[in-house]
C-alpha positions, 0 to 999 in steps of 0.5 A: 175611539177606533184609532186608539184601540186599533193603532196605538203601539201597533207593531207590524210582524215580519213574515217567517222565511226558511233559509238553509243553515249557510244562507241564514248565517250569511244573511245575518252577517250582511244584515248586521253590517248593513244595519250598523252602517246605516245606524252609524250614518243616521246617528252622525246626520242627527248629531250634525243637524243638532249641532248646527240647528239654530233653535237647539243652540238657542235652547241651550244658551237660554237654559231651556230643556229642548228646542220644542220650547220655541214652538210653544212660544211662537204659538202663544205669540200668534194666538195668545193661548195663555190669555184668551181663555180668561177674561182677566189676564191676571187670573191664574190658570190651570195648565195640563201638559201632555207628553211633557218630558223633558219639560220644555213646555212646562218652562214656557207655561211658567213664564207666560202664565199669570202668577199662582197658575198651576202647571201639571205635566203628564208623561209615561216616562218620569221626568224632573219638572222645572221649579214651579211645575208638577209632574205625574207619571201616567197613561193619559188613556187611563181613567185613573190618570184623569181622576188624579189630574182632577184631584191635583187641580181641585184639591186646594178648592176642596180643602177651602170648602172643608174649612168653611165652618172651622172657625165659625163662632155663634154669636147672639145679636148683641155679641154674646157668645153661645154660652151666654145666650138663653136656651131659646136662642140656641134653637134659632142659632141652629136654624140660622146655621142650618140655613148657612150650611144649605147656602154653602151646599148650594154654592158648592153644587154650583161649583161642582162643574168647576171640579169636573172640568178644572183645566183652562189650557191643555197642551199636547206635544205627544209623539210616538217613536217614529218608524220611518214609515209615513203612513204608520207614523201618521196613524199613531199620531192620530191615535195620540191626538184622539187621546188628547181630544178625549182628555179635553172633552173630559177635563177642559172648561168651557171657553178653554184652549187646546194645542195638539201636535200631529203628523200631517196625512189623509186622516187629519181632516177627520180630526179637524172636523171633530175639533170644530165640533168641540171648539169655536175656532180651530187653526192649523199652524206650523211654528217657525221652530219646526223643521221645514222637512218635518211633517209635524204641525199643530192644531190650535183650538180656542174657545171650547163650546160647552162643558159637556160633549157627547163623545159617542156622537163626536167620534161617530163623525166621518 
């Protein structure tokens, strides 16, 4: 967890330099003018690029929340992440979307997943999820957030277990109700009910692993605010990737899938080693919707090897 602790939201400090009163005033004036000019020029370039960008215009035309939707669509077209984690395509999926705001990947998941699938977006920022998806504002590094995610995906299953005996009516072999049978048979029925409850408990215990690991697909489009410094942006990206990997270790089912965005750099080989330890198949992929000049890329990870993964050994890999 070295990256998460050391680099997340780490801001370099500017050294303090002494100036005379007049030189400081002149420096402030010059810096302010230069910053304004640079910011204005950068904003104009960004605005022009957005207006001329094919995927930006297409996203607006198709009522998608951002151009990022096409990146996930292209990933799913190549790897089938919403179908390979289940033996039967029509079975509903539990999908967790990290860094979900403004909700474009929620929209893709809703379109590509089978009916009755549950999609939950998590982000530090509040956002309005599309109809059919849910949103949770929280820090994915927090254990409390992980517990809330489990509750979201397992609540309906737990409710069904709680209601297992609500409508049970004890009948005798000939169909008579409890008040019509003799006292001697009440004992037999209590024993029968006890066995039924024991069987249900065994079944529930067997399903506990499903409650512990409720997610079929984890999507991570998390990105820290870029600084323009390639090394710093890369290291912050690795921190967020580690956070997504920890989430996959803690919540993802066996044979589940993970998609992580990262900024390329010297540390991504270490991340890839760790991913190979957790998943059967790991591939780098840069969707066509990514800008050519961008350093962003994706790891597409299919087939989690097992439910439990030792995080101490995993993050000891060098």
